[in-house]
N, C-alpha and C positions, 0 to 999 in steps of 0.2 A: 504497501499498498505506500507507503512513505518514497518509492520512487518515482512511481503513478505525481504524488502529489508536488517532489521534486522536477519535475519536466514540468510542471503544468503555472507551478510559479513565479519564473522571473519572468512572465508576463503579467501576470496580477500582481506581480510584486513593484514593477515597474511604475503601473498605477494613484495615484492618487486615490486613493479609501475615501480617506476623512471628508469625503464633498468642501475639500478646499481645491482649487483650481491647479492645475499645472504649473512646475519652478513658467516662468516668462509669459505668461499668460493671464489675460485681466477682464472682468467683466462676468453679466452674465455670456456671452457666447464662455467662453472656457468655462462653468461650469456647469453647461449643457453636453459639449468639449469632451471632459472628464464619464458625463455620466454615460457618453455612446463609448466611449473606451473599454469600460467596464463593465458593458451590453456586450461591444464585439469580442472581448479578455475572454468572456466567457462562455461567447458560443465558438468562439477556436478552442477554445477547452471544449464544449458539449462532442467538436465537429473531431477533435481530434481521440475524444472516446468511444464515438459511434467505427471510425475509421477501423480502430485495436480491435471490439467487439468480430469486424468483419473481417477484418484477415483472420482474427483464431477460426472463423469458424468454415475460412476457404481452407486453411492451415490442417482442421480437421478435416476434412472431408478431403480434401488432397491423403491424408494417414488412412483414408477409410478406402481409399484405392491404390494403396499402397505407392501414393507418390511422393510422401512425408517419410523424417523418419519419428520415431516412437517419441528420441530428444524433441524432434522440430516443434509436433505437438503439444508435449509436455510444454513446450516452453512456452508455446502460443496462448492459451489454456492456462495458466498459472498468471501468464499476462494481463488478456480480457480477467481474468479474477482477482485484478488489482484493480483494475481501472472502472470493475463495476464496484468495486465497495469505498475506491474514492468516491464517485458519483453516487453512493447514497448514501457518504460520511455527508458532503456538500448540502446537501436533499436536506439533510437533518440538520445538517445548523441555519439552512437557510428556514425552513418550515418555523425551529426556537428562535430566531433574528423577529422573526415575523408575530410567534405570536409572544414574544417578553414587547414589543413594539403595541401588540395592536391591549397592553395590557396598560399603559403608560395609562394615567389621564391629563388630560387636555387641559 
């Protein structure tokens, strides 16, 4: 699970997630740009997770047909499992944050 998070984090870590504008940007346009950047980063992470799952499925099918080694199949399936665990952990954090915000009094 840690390698899957580590490969995704450099893109997210470079963004300003605290609501402040990125360095050198000012005004409402900068805040809007930061929101789009975060959405783009999350979209890219989801796209890479989907590609990882599809790749593992392809290698598994090749293994069934005798075109891939058992080692390659196991590696691909374990990578897909780490990706799925990372996606579930991210989902749980987002749901937890949403519930926390919904409990706040305004």
